[in-house]
Residue, then its C-alpha position, 0 to 999 in steps of 0.5 A: m461592455f465586458s458582458r458583450i466581450l464575454i458573449l462574443s468569446f463564448c460564441l466563437l468558442v461554441p463551434f470548437l466545443t461542439s466539434a470536440q464533443d463529437v470526437k471521442v478519444r481514448g489512450h492507455f498503456s498496454a501494461d501497468s508497469l515498465q522497465i528502463g529501456k524495455p518497449i511498451s505499447y500505447y493504444l490511441s483511438a478516436r471515434y468521430p463523425e465520418k465527415k471529419t478528418v482526424l490526424f494522429p501524432d507521428s514520429s516527429f511529435s514529442f512523446a516525453p518522457f518516452e521515446f518513440q520506437k515505431k507505430k502501427y495503424v489499424p485500418t479505419v472502420t466506418k459504420d452508420g456515419i461514425s468512423y473509428d481509428s486507432v494507432i498502436y505506438t511502441l515506446t521506451t523510457f530511460e527516465i527513472d521517475s516512479l510514475q510516468t504519465l502520457s496523454l497523446p492527443v489527436f487533431v481534428v482538421e477545421e476550416q482554418d485550424c486544427t482542434r487538439i483533443a487529448p484523452i484522459t492521462d494514463t499512468v505507468i509505474f516504473d519498475k526498478t530492477v535494483e531496489n536498494l543499492p548496497d553501501s560502497t563500504q560494504l562492497a569493499k568488504i566483499p572478498l573477491k576472487t582474483n585470477t591472473n592466469y593468461w587467457n588465450v584469445s584467438w587472434l583476428l586478422n583485419y582483412p579489410l585493413l590489410s587489403i587497403i594497406g596492401g593496395v596502397i603499397i602496390v600503388v606506391l611501388v608502381i609509381i616508384w617503378l614508373t618514375f625511378g625504374r630505369q635509375i634503379l636498374n642502372h644502379f644495380k647494373r653498375k654495382r654488379l659490374e663493379k663487383n665483377h671487375q674487382a673480383f677479376i682484378e684480384n684473381f687476375n693479379q694473383w695468376i700474373e704474379r704466379t706466372e712471373t714468379d715460376g714462369s710456368s706455362k700452366s700458370a700463364e694458360t690459367a691467367l689467359f683463361i681468366w682474362k678471356k672469361y671476363i672479357e666474354e662476360l663483359l662484351g658478350r663474345p665467346y672469347t674462351k672459345f676463340t684463338t688469338k687469330e680469331i680474336s684479332q678479327y674482332e680487335s684492332d689493338p696491335r699491342l693487345i694482339e702482340s701480347l696474345w701471340t707472345i703468351d701463346r708462344m709461352i704456353y705452347a712453345q715453352q718460351s720464357q718471357g719477362k715481366g709485363l707480359f699481361a700488362n696489355l691484357k689488363r689495360y684492355s680489360e680496364d678500358q672495356y670496363f670503363k666504357k661499359l660503365e659509361e654506357i650504363k650511366n648514360g643509359 
């Protein structure tokens, strides 16, 4: 029984042996030694009958202990029914074994499977760039030259990052302006209006007090001009160029007009007046200020 099984196994193996004998494979390195990380070429060639199909390893194949870099095919040459193929592989290694070997196979395509045929293993010697590492205690004794002087390094501006940050800032500012632009403008308008009114009140009160103290027509004229200038900026009307008669065409407040006529008599007719001469002007300016402030708040 055992002899039958042996004969059957031999009969099944004979076609593969015959196939392998028809294919001749050679593989060898381009040099006898290599250094770590440096490329080395490995030549793999196959000579086989023209009717057969032979496959060479690609980049997915394991080249251990080497790492695949690239490959170059040499065109097939066929003569008298025999084909010749070859591939040049560029490999590198990061192993530090003294001897490193490689035997890349080819694969003969059969009807149901592929037959693996490998050449004789080739060996390459690892070339150590540092033969003997010095002892750490000896390194500690080596005198080292120190230099603590500042080395000026040119400053490099990261333009892409700067562009991104600038773009983000612009987008944020646009969003803020579209959302809160009106409120921001109204805020600054109110602040400016409040500042101008406070400055007017302080200046106007000083000249009113001076007018009531010395009774000078010149002081009264200056106080009136300050009032007209403020109302002109507040309402947008040329009050500094208007006479009392022209102002009365725009204003319907009888107390205001009466006070203006009284101030005119003091200035031009030198008629002395008592205190409270400018009270209606001050009241009118404050009324107009609060109306303007309310317009801005509601706008």
